[in-house]
N, C-alpha and C positions, 0 to 999 in steps of 0.2 A: 082503196085497195093498197096504196103504197104503205100506209101506216100498218095495216093488218099483217101484210107479208113481212115487213120489217120487224115488228114486234114478235111475230111467230118465230122468226129465225133467231132473234136475240134470246128469246126464252128457251128455245130448244137446243141452242148451242152454247149456252152459258155455263153448263156444267163441265167439270173437269173430265168426266167420262161421258162420251156421247152415246145416247140410246138411239141407234140408227132406225129403229122402228117408229120413232117420233119425228124424225127429220122430214120436213116438207121440201123435197128437192126442187120443185119448180120455184118455190119462194127463194131458195138459196140462189138459184140462177138469176132470178129477178133482182135480188139485192146486189149481186155482183155487177149486173148491168147498171143498176142505179149508182153504185159507187163510181163506175167508169164515167158516168155523166158529170161527176163532181169536178173532173179535170177538163171538162169541155168548156164551151163558151158560157159567159154569164147571161142572165136573162136580158132580153131586149127591153129598153126603157119603156116602150109602150105596153109591153106585156107586164112589166113590173108595176106600172101605173094601174093596170087592171087588177092585179093581185092586191096592190095597196088599197084600192077601193073596196075590195072584199074585206080587208082587215078593218079599215076605218068605218065601213058601213055597219060593223057589228057593235059600235059604240054610240052613245048618245051624242048628238051634235053639240050640245051645250058643254060637254066635257073637254072640248078642244079650245084652248086659249086662242090659238091662231091656226085654223084648220089648213090654210094654204101652205104655211111654213112647215107644218107637220107633214103634210102630204109630200112636199118637195123633199124633205129630209128622209122620209120613209122610202120613197122611190130611189133616192141616192144610196140608201142602205141596201135595198133589195137588189139593185143591179150589180152588186158585188158578188152575187151568188148564182148558181145555175138554177134553171127553171124548176127542176124537181124539188129542190130545197125550198124555194119560194112558194111553190104550190103546197107543199106540206105545211109550211108555216102559216099560210092563209086559210087552211082548213078550219072551218068553224067548230068541228067536232073534236079535233085533237091538236090544233095549232094554237097560234097566239090568241085568237078570240076566246078560246076555251080556257087558256092558262091565266090570262090577265083579266080580272074583273073590271078594272078601270083602264083607261087609255095608257098603254105602256110608254115609257120613255124610249127614245130612239136607241139608247144604249141597251135597253132590255130587249128590243127587237133584234139588235145585232147579236147579243148573247144567245138568244133563242135560235137564230139562224146557225150560229156556230155549234150549238148543242145538237141540232138536227143533223148537221154535217158529221159531227163526231159519232152520233148514234148510227148513222149509215155506215161509217167506216168500221165501227165495232161489229155491226151485223155482218158486213162483208167479210171481215176476218173470221168470224164464226162460220159463215157459209163456206168459205174456202176450206176451213178445217173439216167441216162435215163432208164436203165433197171429196176431200183427200182420203178420209177414212172410208167413205162410201166406195171409192175406187178400189180400196183394198178388199172390202167386203161388198161387192156390187149388188147383192140381193138383200142388203140390210136396210136400205132406205124406205121411208114410208111410201106406200103405193106400189112397191115392188113385191112380186110374188115370192114366197119362200123358195129357196133353192133346194136341190136334192139333199144337201147336207143338213137341212133344217135350220139354217141360220135364221 
């Protein structure tokens, strides 16, 4: 759900002129709440270890030179980010396991976590823009009935 709403907002708000009939307002609000979580606490180490297991479990055991050291470094990297980002990174459909065919280096994991964070901030910027324009034209957003003026 996180990825779908995020990508929908990025896609629909990336244009210089917003088409309010395409904007998914609930997704905009969800993305803004997601961005607010970025400034909250980092993921708990036990939770990070669980997400780390999701990530490492997607790769062959023989691909790890030292699985214990990798797991420790992975958790140390994950705990620097909020749970929402770590959850998205560990998603086997759109996260790290999908992006990297072979076991990623810890630096690649860190880069991916930062890229997800940047994507969330970009989407939130677009969502705020869409909501501001929607406030000017309140009947223009997707899911809103056309107003009497036919907007």
